[in-house]
C-alpha positions in Angstrom: 0.0 0.0 0.0 1.3 3.4 -1.1 0.9 6.6 0.8 -0.5 8.0 -2.5 -3.1 5.3 -3.2 -6.0 7.7 -2.4 -4.6 10.1 -5.0 -4.0 7.4 -7.6 -7.6 6.1 -7.1 -8.9 9.7 -7.5 -7.0 10.2 -10.7 -8.3 6.9 -12.1 -11.9 7.7 -11.2 -11.8 11.1 -13.1 -11.7 9.2 -16.4 -10.4 12.4 -18.1 -7.7 12.3 -20.8 -5.6 14.9 -19.0 -6.1 17.3 -16.1 -4.2 19.4 -13.6 -4.3 19.4 -9.8 -2.7 21.9 -7.5 -0.3 20.8 -4.7 -3.1 21.9 -2.3 -5.7 19.7 -4.0 -3.3 16.8 -3.9 -2.8 17.3 -0.2 -6.5 17.3 0.4 -7.1 14.1 -1.7 -4.1 12.2 -0.4 -4.3 13.6 3.1 -0.6 14.2 3.1 1.5 17.1 1.7 3.3 16.5 -1.6 7.0 16.2 -1.1 10.2 15.1 -2.9 9.2 11.4 -2.5 6.4 12.1 -5.0 9.0 11.7 -7.7 9.7 8.1 -6.6 6.0 7.2 -6.1 4.7 8.7 -9.4 5.6 5.6 -11.4 2.9 3.6 -9.4 0.3 5.6 -11.2 0.8 3.6 -14.4 -0.9 0.7 -12.7 -4.0 2.9 -12.7 -3.8 3.8 -16.4 -2.3 7.2 -16.0 1.0 8.9 -15.8 2.4 12.1 -14.2 3.2 14.8 -16.8 4.7 18.1 -16.0 5.2 19.1 -12.4 5.4 22.9 -12.1 7.1 24.1 -8.9 6.4 27.7 -9.9 2.6 27.2 -10.3 2.5 24.3 -7.8 0.6 22.0 -10.1 0.9 18.5 -11.4 -0.4 17.5 -14.8 -1.9 14.0 -15.2 -2.4 12.1 -18.5 -4.3 9.0 -19.3 -2.2 6.3 -20.9 -3.4 5.3 -24.4 -2.5 1.9 -25.6 
């Protein structure tokens, strides 16, 4: 079980092709603040049919993309 499972499940349930979440929204969904370890955990998202796109430190946002096979 990953500390980001709640976030991954949320991303999967959106069903959108791509969308952006703020760091604050991610913290609310995952119930933990986003930190440097997110870079390690982001590869887990592929198991849910999505991948992490651009992470903007300036805008404090993360872009998510649905994986198309």
